[in-house]
KEDO-217803 format. One record per residue: x negated, y, z negated of N, C-alpha, C in turn; residue in three letters. Coordinates in steps of 0.02 Angstrom, whole numbers, plus 32768, in hexadecimal, padded with zeros to 4 digits. Each point is the difference from the previous one (the first is absolute). Layout:
BEGIN
X|Y|Z|X|Y|Z|X|Y|Z|ALA
...
//
This chain:
BEGIN
DDAE|9EFF|1BBE|7FB7|7FFD|8014|7FE0|802D|7FE8|MET
8012|804B|7FFD|7FDF|802F|7FD4|7FD4|7FED|7FC8|LYS
802D|7FDF|7FD8|7FF9|7FF7|7FB0|7FD1|7FC4|8008|ASN
8002|7FD0|8026|7FCB|7FD3|8012|7FB5|8013|8016|LEU
8005|8030|8029|7FC5|802A|800A|7FEE|8024|7FC3|PHE
8021|8027|7FD3|7FE3|801F|7FCE|7FE2|7FD0|7FC7|LYS
8026|7FC1|7FF8|7FD9|7FD2|7FD2|7FC1|7FE6|801D|ILE
8002|7FF7|8038|7FC4|7FE3|8025|7FC7|803C|7FE6|PHE
800F|803A|8012|7FC4|802E|7FFD|8001|8011|7FB3|PHE
8028|7FF7|7FD1|7FEC|8010|7FC4|7FCF|7FBA|7FEF|VAL
8015|7FC5|8017|7FD5|7FCF|7FE3|7FB6|8000|801C|LEU
7FFC|8010|8033|7FBF|8015|8030|7FD3|802A|7FCA|ILE
8019|8036|7FE9|7FE7|802E|7FDC|7FEB|7FE4|7FB9|ASN
8027|7FE4|7FE6|7FF3|7FDF|7FBC|7FC9|7FC8|800C|ILE
7FFF|7FDC|8031|7FCC|7FD7|800E|7FC3|8014|8005|LEU
7FFA|8034|8021|7FBE|8025|8018|7FEB|802A|7FCA|THR
8028|8014|7FD8|7FF7|8026|7FC7|7FDC|7FCF|7FC6|LEU
8020|7FC4|7FFC|7FE0|7FD3|7FD2|7FC5|7FE8|8012|CYS
7FF8|7FE8|803E|7FBD|7FF1|8025|7FC4|8030|7FE8|GLN
8012|8043|8000|7FCA|802C|7FF9|7FF1|8000|7FB3|CYS
8038|7FFE|7FD9|7FF4|8008|7FB3|7FD9|7FC8|7FDF|SER
8020|7FC0|801B|7FD3|7FC4|7FE8|7FC4|7FEA|8012|ALA
7FDC|8024|802F|7FC4|7FFB|801E|7FD2|8001|7FBE|PHE
7FD4|7FC8|800C|7FCD|7FF5|7FC9|7FCA|7FEE|8023|ALA
7FC8|8009|7FE4|7FB2|7FEF|8016|8000|7FBC|800B|GLN
7FCF|7FE1|802C|7FF4|7FC0|7FFD|7FFC|7FDF|7FB0|VAL
8009|7FC2|7FFF|7FFE|7FD8|7FC4|7FB6|7FEA|7FF1|ASP
7FE5|7FF1|8031|7FB8|7FEE|7FF6|7FD0|8014|8031|LYS
7FC6|7FFE|7FE7|7FC4|8014|8027|7FC9|7FD5|7FFC|ILE
7FE3|7FDA|8032|7FCF|7FD9|8003|7FBB|802E|801B|LYS
7FD8|7FFC|7FC6|7FC3|8020|800D|7FC9|7FDB|7FD7|PHE
7FC5|7FF3|8026|7FCF|7FDA|7FE2|8008|7FBA|7FEB|ASP
8037|7FDD|8028|7FFB|7FC5|7FF3|8037|7FF3|7FC4|LYS
802A|8036|7FDF|801C|8003|7FC0|804C|8023|801E|GLN
8032|7FE8|7FCD|803C|8014|801E|800E|803C|7FBE|THR
8012|8035|8019|8013|8042|7FC0|8044|7FF8|8016|TYR
802A|800E|7FBA|8046|7FFE|7FFD|801B|803E|7FF0|ASN
8033|802E|8030|801C|8043|7FE5|8010|7FF2|7FB9|LEU
7FF2|803E|7FD9|800D|7FFA|7FBA|802A|8035|7FEC|SER
8015|8038|802B|8031|8038|7FF6|801D|800D|803B|ASN
802E|7FCB|801F|802C|800D|8030|8027|8042|8003|PRO
801B|8027|7FCC|8031|8030|7FF1|7FCE|8046|7FFF|ASP
7FC1|8002|8017|7FD7|8040|7FE8|8028|8030|8027|SER
8010|8042|7FDC|801C|8039|8011|7FC3|802D|8024|LYS
7FC0|7FEE|7FED|7FD0|802A|8014|7FD5|7FF0|803B|THR
8021|7FC7|8019|7FE6|7FD9|8039|7FAB|7FEF|7FF3|LYS
7FF5|7FE6|7FCB|7FBE|7FE4|7FEA|8013|7FC0|7FE8|ASN
7FE3|7FC1|802E|801A|7FBB|7FF3|7FC3|7FD6|7FEA|TYR
7FFC|7FE5|7FD6|7FCF|7FE0|7FE6|800A|7FB5|800A|ASP
7FD5|7FDC|800E|7FF2|7FBB|8010|7FD4|7FD4|7FCE|TYR
801A|7FD0|7FE9|7FD8|7FE9|7FC4|7FF5|7FAB|800F|LEU
7FDA|7FE0|7FED|7FF3|7FBE|800C|8032|7FD8|7FC1|LEU
800E|7FCB|8008|802E|7FD1|7FD7|7FED|8007|7FC0|LYS
8027|8005|7FD3|8000|7FFF|7FB7|7FD7|8047|7FE6|ASP
7FF7|8030|8020|7FD2|803F|7FEC|8044|8035|8009|GLU
7FEC|8034|7FCD|803D|8037|800D|7FD6|8043|7FF7|ASN
8031|803A|8007|7FE9|803B|8008|7FCA|8015|7FC7|ALA
8005|7FDF|7FBF|7FD9|8015|7FCC|7FC2|7FCA|7FFF|GLY
8004|7FD0|8020|7FBD|7FCB|7FF9|7FFF|7FE5|8048|ASN
7FD3|801A|801B|7FED|7FE3|8049|7FB9|7FF9|800C|TRP
7FEA|7FDF|8029|7FB9|8004|8018|7FEF|8004|8048|HIS
803A|8005|8034|7FF1|8019|803D|8047|8013|8014|SER
800D|8037|8027|8041|800B|8019|7FFF|802F|8040|LYS
8034|7FF7|8024|8007|802F|8039|8030|8028|7FF4|ILE
7FF4|8044|8018|8032|8034|7FF6|8006|802A|8044|THR
804A|8006|800C|8016|8029|803F|801F|8043|7FE1|LEU
7FE9|8034|8018|801E|8041|7FE6|8005|802B|804D|THR
8039|801F|7FF7|801D|802C|803A|7FEA|8048|7FE9|ASN
7FE9|8037|8021|8004|8044|7FEA|8006|8022|8038|PHE
8049|800E|800C|802E|801F|802A|7FE2|804D|8025|PRO
7FD9|801C|7FC1|7FED|8042|8018|7FC6|8005|800C|ASP
7FD8|7FCC|801B|7FB0|7FFE|8016|8016|7FE8|8054|LEU
7FC4|8021|801E|7FFD|7FEE|8047|7FBA|7FEB|8021|THR
7FD1|800F|7FD3|7FB8|7FF6|801F|7FDF|7FCF|7FD2|ASN
7FFA|7FB9|8012|7FE3|7FD4|7FE2|7FB4|8011|7FE6|PRO
7FD8|8021|802F|7FC9|8017|7FE7|7FF2|802E|7FC5|THR
802F|8033|7FFF|8007|8035|7FD0|8019|7FD5|7FC2|ASP
8037|7FCA|8002|8020|7FE8|7FC7|7FC9|7FDB|7FD6|ALA
7FD0|7FD7|802F|7FCC|7FD7|7FD7|7FDB|803A|7FE7|SER
7FE7|8028|8022|7FCC|8030|7FD5|8021|8019|7FD1|ALA
803C|8016|8000|802B|801D|7FBC|7FF0|7FC5|7FD0|GLN
8017|7FC0|800E|8004|7FCA|7FC6|7FBB|7FF0|7FEF|TYR
7FCA|800B|8024|7FB8|7FEB|7FDB|7FFA|8040|7FC8|ALA
8004|8033|801D|8001|8042|7FCE|8026|7FF5|7FBB|HIS
803D|7FE8|8015|802E|7FFD|7FC3|7FE0|7FC9|7FC5|GLU
7FE9|7FCB|8024|7FDF|7FC7|7FD0|7FC7|8018|7FE6|ILE
7FD2|8026|801A|7FD2|801A|7FDC|8009|8035|7FD0|GLN
8030|8025|800B|801D|803C|7FC9|8025|7FCB|7FC0|GLU
8025|7FDB|8015|8023|7FDB|7FBE|7FC6|7FD4|7FD8|LYS
7FD8|7FDA|8025|7FCF|7FC6|7FDA|7FAF|8034|8019|THR
7FEE|8019|7FC2|7FB1|8014|800A|7FDA|7FC1|8008|LYS
7FD1|7FFC|8025|7FE5|7FC0|800A|800B|7FD2|8025|GLY
8034|8007|802C|802D|7FC9|802B|7FC4|7FFD|8041|ALA
7FFD|7FCA|8018|7FD4|7FFA|8031|803A|8000|804A|SER
7FF1|8031|8020|8034|8002|8041|7FDC|8000|8050|VAL
8024|7FD9|8019|7FD0|7FFD|8043|8044|8012|8042|LEU
7FF2|802F|801E|8033|8015|802A|7FE5|7FFA|804C|LEU
8029|7FEA|802F|7FF7|7FF9|803A|8034|8027|8025|TYR
7FFA|8041|8010|8037|8029|8012|8020|7FF1|8042|PRO
7FCB|7FF7|802B|8021|7FE9|8048|8028|7FCE|7FFB|ASP
7FEE|7FCE|7FD8|8038|7FCB|8000|8037|800D|7FC8|ALA
7FFF|802E|7FE5|8033|8015|7FC2|7FF9|7FCD|7FBF|ALA
7FCC|7FE9|7FFA|8001|7FB9|7FD3|7FCB|8025|7FC8|ILE
801B|7FE5|7FC1|7FD9|8017|7FB6|7FF1|7FBB|7FDC|VAL
7FC7|7FF6|7FE8|7FF5|7FCF|7FDF|7FDD|801A|7FB3|GLY
8010|7FE8|7FCD|7FEB|8023|7FC1|8007|7FC2|7FBB|PHE
7FD5|801A|7FD8|8008|7FD7|7FBC|8017|8037|7FCD|LEU
802A|7FF0|7FD9|8014|802D|7FDB|801D|7FDC|7FBB|THR
8008|801E|7FC2|8002|7FDB|7FC1|8030|803F|7FD2|TYR
802F|7FE2|7FD4|801D|8022|7FD6|7FCE|802D|7FC6|PRO
800F|8028|7FDD|7FDB|8024|7FC9|7FE2|7FCE|7FDD|GLU
802B|7FD4|7FE6|7FF1|7FD0|7FCC|7FC5|7FC5|8020|ASN
8013|7FFF|803D|7FBF|7FCF|8021|801B|7FB3|7FEF|LYS
8048|7FF3|8000|800F|7FC3|7FFD|7FF6|7FD1|8033|GLU
7FFA|8019|8037|7FFE|7FE4|8048|7FDC|8029|802C|TYR
7FDF|7FE3|802F|7FEB|8025|803A|802E|7FE6|803C|TYR
8003|8034|8034|8034|7FF0|8028|7FDA|8016|8050|GLU
8000|7FD4|8022|7FE2|7FF8|804E|803E|8016|802A|TYR
7FFF|8030|8024|8040|8013|8030|7FDD|8011|8041|ASN
802F|7FEE|802E|7FFF|8020|8048|8033|800E|801A|THR
8006|8038|8026|8041|8013|8017|7FF9|8020|8042|ALA
8036|7FF2|8031|8008|801F|8048|803D|802C|8008|VAL
7FF7|802F|801D|8031|8032|800A|8011|7FF4|8053|TYR
8043|7FF8|800B|8019|7FF9|8047|804A|8020|8009|GLN
8009|8012|803D|8047|8027|800E|8037|7FCD|7FF1|PRO
8030|801D|7FDB|8035|7FDE|7FEA|8026|7FF0|8039|ALA
8038|7FC4|7FFB|8033|7FF0|8031|802D|803E|800F|LYS
8007|8022|7FC4|803F|8034|8009|7FE8|8040|7FFB|THR
7FE6|8012|7FC0|7FEA|8047|7FF3|7FB4|7FF5|7FD4|LYS
7FDA|8030|8021|7FCB|800B|7FC1|7FCD|7FC6|8016|GLY
7FCB|7FF8|7FC1|7FD9|7FC1|8003|8005|7FCB|7FCA|LEU
7FEE|7FBD|8016|8006|7FDB|7FC6|7FB5|7FED|7FF8|ASP
7FFB|7FE9|7FB3|7FC5|7FE7|7FEA|8003|7FB9|7FF0|ARG
7FD5|7FDE|801D|8002|7FBC|7FE5|7FBA|7FEE|7FDE|PHE
800A|7FED|7FC3|7FC1|7FF0|7FD5|7FF6|7FBD|7FDA|SER
7FC4|7FF1|7FF6|7FF3|7FBC|7FE2|7FD8|8014|7FC2|TYR
800E|7FD5|7FBC|7FDE|8014|7FCA|7FEF|7FBB|7FD7|ALA
7FC3|8007|7FE4|7FED|7FD0|7FDC|7FE9|800B|7FC4|LYS
8022|7FEC|7FC5|7FE0|800B|7FB9|7FD3|7FC8|7FEA|ARG
7FCB|8027|7FC9|7FCD|7FDD|7FDF|8017|8005|7FB1|PHE
8016|7FE4|7FE0|800C|8012|7FB8|7FCA|7FF8|7FD6|TYR
7FF0|8023|7FD2|7FC8|7FF8|7FCE|8015|7FCB|7FCC|ALA
803E|7FFE|7FEF|800C|7FD1|7FDF|7FF2|7FAB|800C|SER
8009|7FFB|803E|7FFA|7FBB|802A|7FAF|7FF3|800D|GLU
7FDB|8038|8007|7FC1|7FEF|8017|7FC1|800C|7FD1|LEU
8023|8016|7FC5|7FCE|8002|7FC2|7FD6|8042|7FFD|GLY
8033|8037|800F|7FF4|8049|7FE2|7FFE|8024|8041|GLY
7FFD|8044|7FE6|8007|803B|8032|7FC3|7FF9|8036|ILE
7FCD|7FE7|7FE2|7FC4|800C|8033|7FF8|7FC7|8035|GLU
8015|7FBD|7FE9|8013|7FDD|8041|802E|7FFD|802A|GLU
8037|8021|7FE4|803D|801A|8027|7FEB|8025|803E|ALA
7FD1|8032|7FE3|7FE6|8036|802B|7FCD|7FDD|8036|ARG
7FD7|7FDE|7FED|7FCD|7FCD|802C|8031|7FD8|8035|LYS
802B|7FDF|7FE1|802C|7FCC|8032|8027|8030|8035|LYS
8017|803B|7FEF|8029|8033|8031|7FCB|8015|8027|ALA
7FC1|801B|7FF4|7FD1|8011|802D|7FE3|7FD2|802B|ILE
7FF7|7FBE|7FE7|7FEE|7FD0|8025|802B|7FED|8041|GLU
8040|7FFD|7FDD|803C|7FEE|8039|7FFF|8035|803C|PHE
8002|8043|7FEF|8010|8043|8026|7FAE|7FE6|8032|ALA
7FCC|8008|7FE2|7FC3|7FF7|8030|7FFC|7FBB|8035|GLU
8018|7FD5|7FE2|8015|7FC4|8034|803A|8006|8020|LYS
8033|8012|7FEE|803D|7FFF|8029|8017|803A|801B|ASN
7FEC|8048|7FFE|8023|8025|8008|8008|8011|804A|ASN
7FD0|7FF1|8035|8007|8005|8042|8038|7FD2|801F|LYS
8008|7FBF|7FDB|8028|7FD0|8008|8046|8011|7FFA|LYS
8011|801A|7FC3|8043|801A|7FEF|8006|8032|8023|TYR
7FD2|8036|8014|801F|8035|8029|8013|7FF3|8043|MET
7FDC|7FD6|801A|8019|7FDB|8041|8044|7FD7|8003|GLU
8010|7FDA|7FCB|8037|7FDD|7FEB|803C|8038|8001|MET
7FFC|8038|7FD5|802D|802D|7FF3|8018|8021|8041|VAL
7FD8|800D|8023|8000|8026|8056|801B|7FCB|8026|ASN
7FFC|7FB9|7FFC|801A|7FE3|8026|804B|7FE4|7FF1|LYS
800A|7FFC|7FBF|803E|7FE3|7FE1|8037|803E|8005|GLU
7FEA|803E|7FF3|8030|8037|7FEB|802A|8005|803B|ALA
7FF1|800D|803E|8030|7FFF|8033|803B|7FDF|8000|PRO
7FFA|7FBD|7FE5|8033|7FD2|7FF3|803A|800E|7FD3|LYS
7FEC|8028|7FD0|8038|8018|7FC9|8005|804B|7FFD|TYR
803E|8019|800A|8012|803F|7FFB|8033|800B|7FCA|LYS
8004|803A|7FE4|802B|800F|7FD0|8034|8020|802E|VAL
8044|7FE9|7FE5|8032|8022|801F|8038|8025|7FC2|ASP
//
């Protein structure tokens, strides 16, 4: 009987450990009437990207990102720091911060301006430790829109027209998705 109990105890421990190590983020996120699929389920950094079908990490038009920051505790401070980092990283980036809601909306671009990118992100308490950031991004490629100036115009128009909508959407959807 003792051996049976030991075997049972070992099996329970193995099952528990396997469940913890095999945990993966949700496979799909529905957002703005589209389905985003998890592209990097084995992320060691707890930074998960969700892309539309037929898009990849090097070439995408819109994506959702879930990131955990285990050392952060204050959503307001985290969003303010993120806004500051964006402005330091990309001179000329447009950043709109709602610190009371811990939401940041911004337009940015790489140095070569091959695209302009609209983003909105919200910080929230994580399920286990720290803060999670839920963000939505949309890219406007110069090569697809007739040049850098057209990509910039489209990104600005999109942000002016949709920033409030997407800030409200990320704020509403973020609590449904937690990084573990």
